[in-house]
N, C-alpha and C positions, 0 to 999 in steps of 0.2 A: 392789596392795600386799598382802603376805602377812598374813593374819589369824590364822595358826596358831602357837601357842606350843608348844615342845617341852620337856617335862620329863623326857626319857629319862634324864638324868644325875642326877636328884634322887630322893629317897625318898618314902615315904608322907607324912611331915610336910610336905615341900615342896609336894606335890600338894594337900594340904588347905589350906594357907595361901595358895597361889597364887591360888585362886579361891573366893569365897564365893557363896552363892545370889544370882542376879542381882537388881538393883534399878534402878529408874528414877533416872537421874542428870541432873537438870535436864530438858531436853527430849529427852534421849537415853536409851533403855532398852537396857541391855546384857544379853544372854542368855548365861549361861555354859554351856559344853558341854564334856564330856570325851569323847574317843574313843580306842580302842586304836590303838597304832602298828602297823598291819598291813604287808603288803608294799607296795613302792614305788608301784605303779600305783594301788592303792587310796588311799594317802595323797594322791597328787596329785589324784585325782578328787574326794576330799572337800574338799580345799583349793579346787578350782574351784567346787564347789557352795556352799561358805561365801562365797567372794568374790562369787559371783553374787547371793546374797541381800543381802550388805552393800552392794553397788553399787546395788541397786534400792530399798533402804530406808534413808533418812537418819535416821529417827526411832528406829530400833532396829538394833542390830548384834549379830552372833554373836561372842562372845569364846571362841574354841575352843582347847583344850589337848589335845595328844596325849600319851598316857602309855604306858609299855612294856607290851606285851601280857602278858608273863610274870607281872607283878605287878599287873595291872590290877584283878583281883577283890579283892586285898588292900587296894588303895587305895580302892576303892569302899566296902568294909566299914568301913575306918577312918574315912572321911569321914562315913558314916552314923552312926557312934557319936558323932561330934562335931556332928551336925546341920549339916554343911557340904557336902552334895552339891551339884553344879551343877544348873542347871535341867534340862538335857538330858544324858543319858548313853547311851552305847551299851553293849551287853552281849550275850553269846552267848544265842541264843534260849531254851534250857532254863533259864537263870538267871532268866527272867521270873517263873516261878512262886514261887521262893524270895523274890525281891525284892518281889513283890506281896504275898505271904503275910506277910512281915515288916514291911510298911508303908513300904518305901523308895520305892515308886512310887505314882502316882495314876492312876486310869482316864483314858483319852484319848478315849473314845467321842464326847464332845460336840464334838470338833474334827474328826471324820471324817464327812463327808457320806455319805448312803446310796449315792450314785453312786460315790463314792470306794471305799467298802467293797466294792461289787460288782466293782470293777475289780481289786482285789487277788486274787492266787491264793488259793484256799481254804486251802492249807497255811500261808500267811503269817498269815491271820486266826486259824487254829487255833493256831499257834505263839504268838501274842500274847494269847490269851484265857485267863484264869484265873478260876474261880468265876463264870463267866457275864459277865465284863466284859473289855473290850479294854484292855490295858495297854501294848502295844508294836506297832510296825510296822517292817518291814525293807525295805531296797532290793533285796534279792535272796534267792532260795532257793539251794540248793546240791546237790551230788551228788559222788560219787566215780567215777573211771574210771581207766584206765591211759593215760598218754602214752607213745608209743613212738617210737623212732628207726628209721624205715623202712630206712635203709641197713644198720644193724647187724642188724636182724631178718632182712632178706633174706640177708645174708651167712651167717646161721646156718640158713637154709632154713626159717624159721618162717612159716607161713601166718597172716595177720592177720584175725581175725573182724571183721565190719563192723556187725552188728546185735545187739541184745539176745538174740534167739533163738539166734544162733550163738556166743554168748560161750563162752570156754574153761571147761572144768570145772577143778576143783582139780588133778586129775591131769595134764591137758593143760598147765596153767599151770606146774606144777613141771617138766614135760618141756621146755617152752620155756626156762625158766631154766637147766636142765641143758645144753641145746644152746648157749646163749649163753656159759655158763661154759667149755665145751669150746673155744669160739672165742677164748678168752683174756680174757674179762671176769671178773675175780675176784669182783666184786659186781655182777651184772647188773641188780639191782633196787634202785631208790632208794625208800625209804619215809618219807623226811623225819624220820628220828630226830633230825636237827639242830634240829628245832622244840623239842625238850625235852619232858620228862614233864609233861603237862598235858592240856588239853581235846582236843588233836589225837589223843592216844593213844586216848581214848574214842571220839571222833567217827570217827576213821579205822579203828581196829583192831577195835572191837566189831562192825563190819559183817562181818568174817570169821567171827567166832564166831556171829553171828546167821544167817549163811548155812547153818550146820550145824543150826540150830534152837534155839540157846540165846538168852538175852536178859539184859539188865542187871538186871531186877527182874520180879517177877510183876505184870503190868499189871492184873490184876483186884484193884483196891483199893490197889495200891502200898504194901503193908504188909510185904513180905518179899522178899528175893532168894534165899532158900533153895530148893534143888532146881530153880532156874532158872539162876542165874549159876554155880552149881557142879554142875549136873546133867550127865548123860552127854553130851548134845549140846554143851553149852558146853565141856566138857573135850576133846571131839574137835576142836572148832573151834580152841581155843587150843593144842592139841598140834600141829595143822597150822601155826598161826602160828609156833610155836617151831621147827618143822622148817624152814620157809621162811626165817625171819629168821636162824637159826643157820648156814645154809649159803650163802645167796644175797644177804644184805643186810649192808652195813656199818653195824651198829647204833651204832658209836662215832664215826661221822662228825660233824664240826662244821661242815661246809660245805654250802651249798645249791646247789652247782654241779656235782655229780657227773653229773647227766643232761645238762646243756647242754654239758659238756666231753667227753661221749662215754665217760665211765667206767662209766656204766650205760646199758642199752638201753631200760629200762622205768622209769617213774616212777609209783608208786602215790600219787596225790594228787588234789586237786580242781581246780575251774575257775580258781582264783585264780592259777595259774602260767601261764595261757594267753599273756598278753602277753609275758612274758620268754621262754617256750619258743618261741613262734612267731618272735620276733625272732632267736633264736639258731639254730634248726634250719631255719627256712623250710620248703621243700617236703619236707624229710625228717621233719617232725613229723606224727604220726598219732594220733588219739584212738581208743582201743580200749575196748569195753564192759567193765564190771565183771565179773570172772570169777564163775562159779557154784562157789565154793569148796567148798561142801558137796555138790555133785553135781547138784542139781536147780534151785536158784534163786540168783540174785544178790541182794545187799542192799547198799545204800549209805546213808550218813547223809543227812539232809536238815535243812533249817532253817539259820539262820545268825545273824550279828550283827544286832541291830536297835536301834531307839531308843525311849526312854521318857522320861516326865517325873517328876522326883523330887518327893517330898513336902516337900522343903526350899525349893522354888522360891517366890519372892515375887511373880513376875510370870507366873503360869501361862498366862494367855491369850496373852501375847506369845510365850511358849515354845511354846504349841500351834501358833501360826502358823509358827514356825520348824520345828517337827517336820514339819508338812505340806509345807513347802518341801523338806525333806530327802528326802521320799518321793514327791514329785510325779513325773509321767511323765518330764520332762526330766532330773531328778536321777537317777532310776532308770536311764535310758539311759546317762547319763554314767558311772555306776559300773559298769554291766554291760559297757559297751564297754572299760572299763579292766581289770576283773578276770575277765571271761569268765563271770560268774555268770548263772544264770537270772534274768531280770528279775522283780521281784515283782509287777508290774502287767501285766494283759492288754494294755492299750494300749501298753505298752513292748515286750512280746513281739512284737506284730504289726509294730513298727517296727524291731526289732533285726536288724542285718545278720548277726549271728552265729547266731541261733537259728531263723531261717526255714528252709524246705526248702532243703537244699543248703548251709546255713551250716556253718562250721567246728565249731560247738558244738551242732548239732541233736541229736546223740546224747544229750545230757543231757535234752532234752525227751522223746526216745524212751524213755529209762529211767524218767522220772517218769510218763509215760503208761502204762508197763508195770507200774507199781506196785512198782518196785524200791526206792524211797525208804522209809526207816524213820525216823519221827520219834523224837527222844529222849524218854525218859519224862516225862510231864506231871505232875510232882510237885515240891513244894518240897524234897524230899530229893535232887534231882538233883545239887547240888554235892557232896554226900557220896558219891553213887553214882559220879560221874565221878572223884573223887579216889581212891576205893578201886579202881576198875577200872584207872585209869592206873598206879597203884602195882603192881598185879598184872601188867599187861601189860609193864611195864618189867622186873620181876623174871623173868617168864617168858622174855622175849627174851634175858635174860642167863643163862638155863639153869636157873632154879629149877623145882622140882616144880610142874607145872601144877595138879593138884588141890589141893595145899596152898595155893597162892597164891589160887585162887578161893575156897576155904573161908575164908581170912583176909578177903578182900574182902566176902564175905557177912556175916561177923560184924561188920565195921565198918559196913556199910550198915544192917543190922538194929538195931544198937545206936543209930545216929543216929536212926532212926525211933522207937525206943522212948524215947530221950531227949527227943524232941519230941512225945511222946504220940500218935504216928501222924499228926502234922501236921494236926490238925483245922482245918476251914475256919473262918476268923474272921469 
């Protein structure tokens, strides 16, 4: 029996009133949970994980609601203002710091055994830690790469790199796109602009700028983005981004099917498309290392959505049990098999059919081991950083002046930090 409610058609008010912090009801404890409505395979996997818990526990049940990803953050913020957050919510990794800083989350360390903590990838523990305490855990880590259509690439005479060391340079990548375009593909590269302006723009597109040596903020103290996000290296990176998107990418696309339909030969995206892409392309699908856009090093985003316990929860210990079910080895494998993500636990990595030597997705492990992953800034200012960069990237892709857009982003970020007195630790 399905335990997942869908509130995709409703607004913030509906989400808030649909579920209040969980309480014991007679002999039954219901634990409310919100999660974002991601891609299909992920939704199905989470439904399976929830149903598995509910079938095994008659005295407590997960009451799960999925909400639209695009407005998810707004709904969480609105519920927090009304003290009506669910017991468990998922959120993108870098939002941990702002949620913890503002009191939306409670530490979860007492629910995590020492053995469990050692079993998680160091990047997962780092992502979930703020001010010395653990606030969140995720089912998977992440990374970027290129998915390619071998048939279309071969027809254009393009040699496919197989290792991180052999990854294309930025110049070679543009050459490949030019060759594909000459073969009749108007837009040979899919960059998921259909996802809409939001966290994808920051997670996905900042990596190009970072490959050139720029960054989202000065990570020494996290007090300013000046001369970093609008410095010479960042300007070069985003100028490259503008050249690439302006000539080879359909930035106005509203569909998610350009790559699977053969309209694009390359797809710049992460692991989460693996199930759909492999089903559509079968033996023609190939995973290609992230290019070294800036010439010497590749960079990909890392970290991903994870779970935490809200400060509004009335049954925290029961919710802690649910949280550890969501991230146990079996659940991690269920999710990783569905979305192709790097499993968050070492015990799951060792059992993964996709990530072992010779596995379809072993390249992501190779990239992480090579130090290609770049975590998003560990600061409560991250929501403001992401919003400002996403706005800049959107305007740059549409042809706006690169330096002017980055200057505007820096002003917005620095103003947010100033407005919050530098985000002092509470």
